C-alpha positions in Angstrom: 4.7 16.9 -15.1 6.1 17.2 -11.6 8.3 14.8 -9.7 6.7 12.2 -7.4 6.7 12.7 -3.7 9.6 10.9 -2.0 7.4 8.4 -0.2 5.7 7.3 -3.5 9.1 7.1 -5.1 10.2 4.8 -2.3 7.0 2.7 -2.6 7.6 2.3 -6.4 11.2 1.3 -5.7 9.9 -1.4 -3.3 7.4 -2.5 -6.0 10.2 -2.9 -8.5 12.1 -5.0 -6.0 9.1 -7.2 -5.5 8.7 -7.7 -9.2 12.4 -8.6 -9.5 11.7 -11.3 -6.9 8.7 -12.6 -8.8 6.1 -11.0 -6.6 3.2 -8.9 -7.8 4.8 -5.4 -7.9 3.2 -3.5 -5.1 5.2 -1.4 -2.6 4.2 0.5 0.5 5.7 3.1 2.8 4.7 4.3 6.3 5.6 7.9 7.1 5.6 9.8 10.4 6.4 13.4 10.8 8.0 13.6 7.3 10.3 10.6 7.9 10.0 7.1 6.5 9.3 4.6 9.2 8.9 1.4 7.1 9.1 0.3 3.5 7.9 -3.0 2.2 7.1 -4.8 -1.0 4.7 -7.7 -1.7 6.1 -11.0 -0.5 3.4 -13.7 -0.2 5.2 -16.2 -2.4 8.6 -15.6 -0.9 7.3 -15.8 2.7 4.7 -18.4 1.9 2.2 -16.1 3.6 -1.0 -15.0 1.8 -1.2 -12.0 4.2 2.3 -10.6 3.2 0.9 -7.8 1.1 3.1 -4.7 1.0 0.7 -2.7 3.1 0.5 -5.3 5.8 4.2 -5.8 5.9 4.8 -2.0 6.1 2.2 -1.5 8.9 3.7 -4.4 10.9 7.2 -3.0 10.5 6.1 0.5 11.5 4.3 -0.8 14.5 7.4 -2.7 15.6 9.7 0.3 14.9 7.4 2.7 16.9 6.6 0.1 19.6 2.8 0.5 19.4 -0.2 -0.9 17.5 -1.8 2.4 16.7 -0.3 4.5 13.9 -2.7 7.4 14.2 0.0 9.9 13.4 1.3 8.0 10.3 0.5 8.1 6.6 0.6 5.1 4.3 1.7 5.4 0.7 1.0 2.4 -1.6 1.4 1.9 -5.3 -2.0 0.1 -5.7 -5.5 0.6 -4.3 -5.6 -1.6 -1.2 -7.6 -4.8 -1.1 -10.2 -5.5 1.7 -7.7 -7.2 3.9 -5.3 -4.3 3.7 -8.1 -1.7 4.1 -9.1 -3.5 7.3 -5.5 -3.4 8.6 -5.3 0.4 7.7 -8.5 0.9 9.8 -7.2 -1.2 12.7 -3.9 0.6 12.7 -5.7 4.0 12.6 -3.6 5.3 9.8 -4.3 9.0 9.4 -3.9 9.4 5.6 -3.8 6.9 2.8 -2.1 7.8 -0.5 -2.2 5.4 -3.4 -1.3 5.2 -7.1 -3.1 2.8 -9.5 -6.7 1.9 -9.2 -7.6 -1.8 -8.8 -11.0 -2.5 -10.3 -10.7 -6.2 -9.7 -9.3 -6.4 -6.1 -9.4 -2.9 -4.8 -11.6 -2.1 -1.8 -11.3 1.7 -1.4 -12.9 3.0 -4.6 -14.0 -0.4 -5.9 -15.6 -3.5 -4.6 -16.7 -3.2 -1.0 -15.6 0.4 -0.6 -14.4 -0.5 2.8 -14.1 2.9 4.4 -17.6 3.9 3.3 -19.2 1.0 5.3 -21.0 1.9 8.5 -19.2 -0.8 10.3 -15.8 0.7 9.5 -14.6 2.2 12.8 -11.8 4.4 11.3 -11.6 6.2 8.0 -8.3 7.7 6.9 -8.1 10.7 4.6 -7.7 9.3 1.1 -5.7 10.6 -1.8 -5.6 8.5 -5.0 -3.9 8.7 -8.3 -0.4 9.6 -7.1 2.1 7.9 -9.4 -0.7 6.0 -11.0 0.9 5.9 -14.4 4.1 4.3 -13.4 2.4 2.0 -10.9 -0.1 0.8 -13.5 2.6 0.4 -16.2 4.7 -1.7 -13.8 1.7 -4.0 -13.0 0.8 -4.3 -16.7 4.3 -5.2 -17.7 4.7 -7.7 -14.9 1.5 -9.6 -15.9 2.1 -9.3 -19.6 5.5 -11.0 -19.2 3.8 -14.0 -17.5 1.1 -14.6 -20.1 
């Protein structure tokens, strides 16, 4: 087994922080030219904002940091397959590459559900790489939900 790439490690750290705050443990990182631009964890409950998914928060922070709305030279690393809302944000931000860990058969929209990027109405499709850190990401999610049942 090989070590996780640094951006996925940072995303998993953000997911652990989200879990410690009582949020669903998902973390996201935006990278540009090999440097981390933004890191965020899920925070819908804390921020009382249903759109405060890790991906949305990381994209917003990166856009602010870079001073632009298009992130076409950026990559997004996330611990869980993005939902339809987040996939839409990824397309609108023009993210170049999407890397994610665990699959989400219930709420995912990349390989599951609507398969957002495969739709003819999707105006931008990032390169997609899945399964990176999927074991740790899935274990974190399972443990989080098992503790609440």
